[in-house]
C-alpha angles and dihedrals in degrees: 000000000000121000130210117241112251125235107246126197112260118257116247120243139082097265097054117100117221118230129189116249115262113255126195115209117208120228113255113266115249113254114275089234131019116251115272114264116255092234089055090051092048089049091048090050091048092055095045093047090048093051094046091047093046090054095044094048091049088077087063090045087243129132123222092247090052092047090049091049092049090049091049091051091047092050099038102030121217113013140176120244089252090053092048093049092050095046094042094052095240134111121265089248090055090044088056093055092045092050093048089054094046092045093049088050093053094245098116136024132203125228133170118255108250093221096045118024091195091066118081115206123203124210136173121265122217088261092052091049091051091049091049092051089056094045091049089062091053093046088050089059089053092049092047089053091053094048094040097122096041129089122225093265093052091045091052090047090053091050090050093048092049093048088052091051091051089046091051096047094046090053093058 
């Protein structure tokens, strides 16, 4: 068994050198819980954002898959049902249902592809574009809430990092 040296009171007198008492520093305790996995945090954020967007879009009588499809058509222009499904993160069967509802509401229209008549392309109508503009304002508020304690530089860094993650996973 080893013993720690004791600090002793300095002896008095001019010839005695003073030394600091010996102090032993304990090693830092390991964290109580390991840090959350990044994939868990991304999944948690996805669920929270989906729930908040669903609630916010309900005011416009729009579902999250419908909003995503309208956004994809706005960003990409005319698209086939298969392209829309892939870019909207839904199955082709779900895309069919989403498109039927959007078409019956006058938000999208179908037309044949000029180069291949078997392909039907979807595009936004003026009514769909107007609805999307109103919804974008609502979605902007959800995003602002998410980024509330970040300055513009941090928010831009987050966007850059997330794009990098998407790019990396798409490449594998």
